N, C-alpha and C positions, 0 to 999 in steps of 0.2 A: 268890532273888528272882525277880520277874517284871517285864518291861518291856512295856508296852502302847502301841499307837499311839493316835491321836486317836479312832478308832472302837472301841476296846476290844479289838482283836485282839492276841493275844500275839505280840510280835516275838521275844522271847527269854525263856526260863525256864531258870534254872540258877544256877550260881555266879557271883558278882561278886568282883572283886579290886580293892579301893580305888575302886569305882565303874565299873571297866571290865568288859565282858562277859568271862567267863573260860571259853572252850571250846576244845577241840582243833580242828585243821583238819578232822578226820573229823566231829566233832559239828557244826561250822559247815556243812559240806557237806550233812549230813543235814537240818539245819534249813532251809537256804536253797534247796536244789534244788526242793522242792515249790512254794515261793513264786515262785521265778524262772520256773517253768513256767506260772504264772498271769498273768504280766505281759505287757504288750504295748507296742510302740513307738508311742506316740501322737504326733500332731503337736503343736506348741506350742499351737495353737488348741484342740485337744482337751484338753490338760493344763489350760489356763486355764479352759475351760468346766467341766471336772470339779472344779476347785478352787472355782469360783464356785457350783456346785450341790452341793458337798460330797458327791460320789458315792462316794468311797473307791476310785476306780479304781486298779488296780495297774499300775505303769508301769516301763518300762526306758528310760533316757535316757542319752545320751553327750554330753559337752561338756567345756569348759574351766572350771576353777575360777577365777572372777572375783575373789572376795574371801572370805577366811576371817575371820569376824568373832567367833567365840566359841570360844576355847580358853583359858579362864582358868586361871591357876596353881593355884587351889584346886579347879577342876573340869576337870582335863585330859582326862577321859574323854569330854567333849563336843567335837565338832568341827563346828560349824555353819558353813555357807558358802553362797555364791551361785554358781550355775553358769550359764554361757552355753551353753544347749542347742544342739547341733550347731555349737558354736564361734561362735555368732551373738550378739553383744551386744544384739540386740533381742529375744532369747528367754531372759530371765533367770528362774531358779527358785531360791527359797530352799530349802535342804536341811538338815533336822535329822538329825544322825548321832551315834550312840553308838559309840565306839571299842571294839575288842576288845583284851584284854590283849596288850601287845607291839606293837600296831598304831600306826604313826606318824601324827600329824596330817597332814592334807592341806596342800598349799602352793599359793599363787596361781600360776596358769599351768599347773598340772598337768591333763592330760587324764584323765577318769575316766568310768566307767560306773556309774550309780546304779540300783538296783532298790528301789522303795519304793511307798508309798501316797500318792496325792494327797489333801491334806487341805482346805485353804481358801485364800482370797486374803489376802495380807499386804500392808499399805500402810505405807510408810516415807518419810521425808523425806531426800533426799540432802544432802551438805555444801553443795551449790549452792542448796539451798532448793526443789528440785523434788520433787513428790510422785510416787512410783512405787507401783504395785500389781502384785504378782507372785504366782504360785502358790507354795504351800508343799508340800513333799513330805517325809514321814518316811521316811528311808532304812532299809532292812533290811540292805543291803549296798552298799559302795562299793569298786570295784576299779579 
């Protein structure tokens, strides 16, 4: 099968195992190294603006997982989360991520580096009733 991002770019093409990407470490490195070479470490303002303008910017960002909100029992291959970029709770980004076969879901509080494509702005309402708008990034890799 083939997994595409919001812009129609191929994130992964190959075998799937019960919904998980199914590639060896060598295949993963061959797939990701060229993409990682195209990414840049953007400021949060630049990430926000790229999402607002839907530019498809390729980004590398590091931060702490604030909330894992999608890892359903019937779709365990998705692990979508919100990251505090630079470990700053005022710099939140939503990340969509498809797990590799054998890869464990992320956990809240974990520090990660994300390589992905900035897509659009996502607006949601918190439990306290506050409306937040944050950038959305489709992750090609999370380490």
